[in-house]
N, C-alpha and C positions, 0 to 999 in steps of 0.2 A: 651811831655814827657811822656813815658806810662812805669806805675811801675811792676816791677815784685811781682808777690805773690808769687810764688812757683815755686821752681826748682826742678827737677827731675834727675835723670840719669837712664835710660831706655835702655842703652847699651851701651859700651866700644864705646866711642864717638858719642853718640846720645842723646840727651839731648830736656826735654820740658818742658817750661814753660807758666803758665799761669801767662797772663799782666792783670793789670784792666785799659783798655780803651773802658769805656761806649759808648762813641762816633759811636766807629767801633761796637762794640758786639751789638747796636740795631738794626743793619742794615744788618749784615751777616748771608751770606747763604751758605749751603752746597756747596760745589765747588769753591767756591773766593779767594781768598788770599790776603794777604797785601805787603807793601812794609815798611821792617825799614831801622834803619842807626841808628850805633850803640854810633856814636860822630861827631864834627866839620867835620870830616874829611875823615872820612868812606866814604867806596863808599854806594849805595841802591842794597839792596838785594831783590828778591821776596820770601817770605813764605808761601804756600798755609795753610789757618786758618785748624785748625787739629779739633777744638770742639768753643764752643763757649755758653753762658750764658748771655744773655739777661736781666732777671734778678740784677744776680750780676755785670753785667757789664766787664765784662772777656772775652778775646779771648785765647787760648790756642795753640802752635805753636810746632812744634816738629824739630828740623833740625839734621844735622848731619856734624862734624865736618872734613872738608875736604879743605878751602879753609883760607885765612886770616880775612876775615870777620862773618865767622862761628864761627872760634877757639876764636874769638875776644868777639863774641856772648857769648858764652861759660864761659867766663870768668866772666858775672858780676855773681852776685849771688841775692839772695832775698832782696826788699827795694831797689835794685839799678833801676835808670831810661834808659828806649831806648830812645835816641835823638829824634828819629821819625820814626813812626809806622802808616803808610796810608795808607786806603783802608774803607770797601770793596773794592777791586778792581776787575776787572771781570767779564764774565756772571755767573749766579749760574750755579747750575748741572740742567738737565731739569728731575723733581721729578713729576713722574707719575705712573699709575698700569700696568707696563708692562705685569706683570705674573711673572716668573722666573728670577731672575735676577741673575749673578754671578760677585760680583766684588773681583776683585785679585788686591791685592798688595806686591808690591815687594820694600823692604830698607823699607827708611821713606816714599815711598809712602802708604806704610800700614795705616799708622796713617792719614792720606790727606783725606782716601777715607771710613774713620770709618764714618765722618757726611751725607756722599750721602750713605752709606750701611743703617743708622738706619732711616735719614728722605723715604727711598722708603720701608724699615719694616714697618714704621708708618702710612703709606697709605694700605699696606695691600698686598704689594710684598712678594713672598717667597726669601729669601736672601740667597743665598749660598756664603760663601767668601773663599778665598783660599792669606793664606799668605805666601810671599817667601821671603827664607834670607837664606843667605851662609851658617851659620853656627847657633845651639842650641844659642847660646849668644847672638844673633843680632836678635830674633825673637820677635819682641816688640807686644804690645797693644792686645794680645791675650783675654785678661778674657772682655776685652772691645767688642772688636767683637763679642765674644761669647752671650754677651747680646743681642745684637740689629740680630744676625745672626741665621737664621733654619739650618744650617750646616754651620761646619769651618774644612778646610784642612789645614794642615803648610806642607810646603817641605824644604827643605833643603839643598842646595849644596851635605855638603860630607856626609847626613843620619843620622845625630847628632841628630836628632828630627824631629818627624812626617816622612812625605815621603821622602825616599830620590833622589832628581830629582831638579827638575826646574817646577815653577806654568803651563808652561805651560804642565808639562806633567800628573799634577795634573785632568786639564780642561779637557786633550785629553781623559785621563781616565774615566772623566763624560762621556763625548761625546759617546764615545766610546758602554759605557753602556747603550746608549742612552738616556740619562738626558735632559729631555726638557728642555731648556734654551732660553729665549728670549730672552736676551741682557745681553751684558758683559760690564764689567766697570774696566780700568784697568790702575793703577798708578804705577809709577815706573820708573827702568833704562828705557834710549830709546829702548836699545837693547830687554830688556824684553816686553815691550810694541810694541815692532814691530814683536816680535816671536808669540807677544798672534793673534795680527792681521794678519799675516798668517794664521795662525792655524782657528780663527774662520770664515776667505770668505772662506773659502772653505766647511763651514756647512750654511755658508749665515748666520750669525747669525750678526744683528747689533752688535759694538762695538766702545765704544767710552774710550777714551783716553785723559788725562790731560800733555799737552806740557812744557817744562821744559827749554824755551831757552834762550838764556843770554838777562836782559834784564835789564833797567835803568829808564825810566820817568813810565811806568807803566798808562799812559794813553790816548798813540796812537799818540803822537806827535813825539819821535826819530825816529821807527823805527826798533829798535835793534833786537827788538823779533821777525822779522820777519820768517813764515814757510810755506813752499808751502802744501797746500792742495790741491787737485784736478785740478794741475796744476796752482794755482794762489795763487798769494803771500795774506798772512791776519797777521794780528799781534797778538800776541795770549796774550797781555796785554787787549784788547777790544772785538776782535772775539773768544777769547777764555778765558781760559785756553781748551777748553774743544775740541776737535773735531775730528770725524767721524774717526776713528781710520784706516779704508780700506783706505782711502784718503791721509792719510799723505806721505811726501817725507821723510823716514826718516832717509836715506841715508845725504842728505844734510842735516836735523837737526846735524847728530851725526859729521861732519867735521864742523858745525860753531861751536858747543859745543866744540871743539880742538882748536878754532883760537890760544886763549892768555894763551893756557894751562902753558907753560914754564915762563910767566911774572907773572901765578897765583902762582908758585913753587919757584920764587924769592921772592913771596911781601910776601908767608907766611914765607919763608926761615929767612928772616929779621924779620918779625915779631916775630917770634917766639925766634931770635937772642935779641931782645930787654925786651922782658918779661923772661926773661930768660928760656924758656921752653926747651931748646936743647945746 
């Protein structure tokens, strides 16, 4: 059981939980994830660790309500307990002094990249952060990022806040202006990470992405989270979740993510009807 100490609504359908799990917090590192199960009949879903406090024994998770399980998780309140909270899982991010690192977060990928940006800054890197969202109200973690980054740029699809356009537009502007960037780390929608990787490949900039395939076991036993990296099959749960962005087969990943879309819609509809949400 993992007790929810704090619940916060960051944006429409995006929520943040601070959860008391001392055993997980003691070993957590940037880039890792946890697997949670809300109730006995629920499914297991992976959520990247958005922050951790080893002294307080807490883990912070941020999630967007898009499916049955995330909607169910969002109904919990402070004081409630999550049945299963397993982790930390996956390989931690590579935290070294690279020079200038550009950390790019799209949507709920922004909180996921926060502990990575903070750790990179703490060891002396010059950190640039680009946050992307569809609209102003969906921009999250800006204040936190400004505390750990040397430069922060915001992009919105509709131009309601910051620069109008995509994160790739902001990154390309920096590169065209001859901004020296030694490494790029991108976390967000697959299509965004693909676009970032295609752009940085032209500039020969090492790019790391955090992949989000379907996942069940989280320990490499089931094989559901398989992804293709450089023509080889890898398991995101134990070989990742971070990989070289220039080697990822994004089209295969996106196809696999669409496998159960109809079933997921039906499951969410039935859950909402049961909870009186529609």
